[in-house]
matplotlib code that plots the C-alpha trace (Angstrom):
import matplotlib.pyplot as plt

x = [4.8, 8.7, 10.3, 13.1, 16.6, 18.1, 20.9, 23.9, 25.0, 28.7, 31.8, 34.9, 37.9, 36.1, 33.4, 30.1, 29.1, 26.3, 26.0, 23.5, 22.4, 20.9, 22.0, 25.0, 24.5, 25.6, 27.9, 24.8, 27.3, 29.0, 28.0, 29.8, 31.3, 32.4, 32.1, 34.2, 32.6, 28.9, 30.6, 28.4, 29.0, 26.8, 26.4, 24.2, 21.3, 21.6, 25.0, 24.4, 23.3, 26.7, 29.3, 27.9, 30.0, 33.6, 32.3, 31.4, 35.0, 36.2, 34.3, 35.1, 38.7, 38.2, 36.3, 39.2, 42.0, 41.3, 44.4, 45.5, 45.7, 42.7, 44.5, 45.7, 41.6, 41.0, 43.3, 42.0, 38.4, 38.7, 40.9, 38.4, 35.0, 36.5, 37.2, 33.2, 32.5, 34.8, 33.9, 30.0, 29.9, 32.0, 29.2, 25.7, 26.1, 26.3, 29.4, 29.3]
y = [60.2, 60.2, 61.7, 64.9, 64.2, 66.7, 68.2, 70.7, 71.7, 72.8, 74.1, 72.4, 72.7, 74.6, 72.0, 71.7, 69.0, 68.1, 66.3, 64.0, 62.8, 59.5, 56.0, 55.0, 53.9, 50.1, 49.7, 50.2, 48.9, 53.6, 55.8, 58.6, 57.8, 60.5, 59.6, 61.0, 60.5, 61.6, 64.4, 63.1, 62.4, 60.5, 60.8, 58.2, 59.1, 57.7, 59.2, 62.7, 62.7, 61.4, 62.5, 64.0, 66.8, 64.7, 62.6, 65.5, 67.3, 63.2, 63.0, 66.8, 66.3, 62.5, 65.5, 67.4, 65.5, 62.4, 60.5, 61.6, 58.1, 57.5, 57.6, 61.3, 61.4, 60.5, 62.7, 65.9, 65.5, 64.3, 67.5, 69.8, 68.3, 68.7, 72.1, 73.1, 71.4, 74.1, 76.4, 75.9, 75.0, 78.7, 80.1, 79.3, 76.4, 78.4, 77.9, 80.9]
z = [-11.6, -11.8, -8.7, -10.5, -9.2, -7.9, -9.7, -9.6, -12.7, -11.9, -13.7, -13.8, -15.5, -17.9, -19.1, -17.2, -14.9, -13.0, -9.5, -9.0, -5.9, -6.9, -6.5, -8.6, -12.1, -11.7, -9.1, -6.1, -3.0, -3.4, -1.6, -4.6, -8.3, -11.4, -14.4, -16.4, -19.6, -19.1, -16.5, -13.5, -10.2, -8.4, -4.5, -2.9, -1.8, 2.3, 2.2, 2.3, 6.0, 7.9, 4.9, 2.2, 2.0, 2.0, -1.2, -2.6, -1.8, -3.0, -6.3, -7.0, -7.2, -9.1, -11.8, -11.9, -11.1, -12.6, -12.6, -8.9, -6.9, -4.5, -1.3, -2.0, -3.1, 0.1, 1.9, 0.0, -0.1, 4.0, 4.6, 2.4, 3.7, 7.7, 6.5, 5.8, 9.1, 10.7, 9.2, 9.2, 12.7, 13.6, 11.8, 12.5, 10.5, 6.9, 4.7, 2.4]

ax = plt.figure().add_subplot(projection="3d")
ax.plot(x, y, z, "-o")
ax.set_aspect("equal")
plt.show()
């Protein structure tokens, strides 16, 4: 029996994308990966607990602004994650 891969469907720049909690294909050492060709973002299951929000933010920035340099993407991902986590702490763990 195969396991169902947790997948979230989102719209980025008006196009359908999928965010999958799955080991990135062919790059097992990556915690996250944005594959523009098939509009899929991969978040490694082992990374969800300690930096899942930051990874998701980082890869979504890549999806929307693919040509942005990695340093800028890192900064935006870290900052958005920091603010989301801060808001969640202020709102009993819920980001609304």
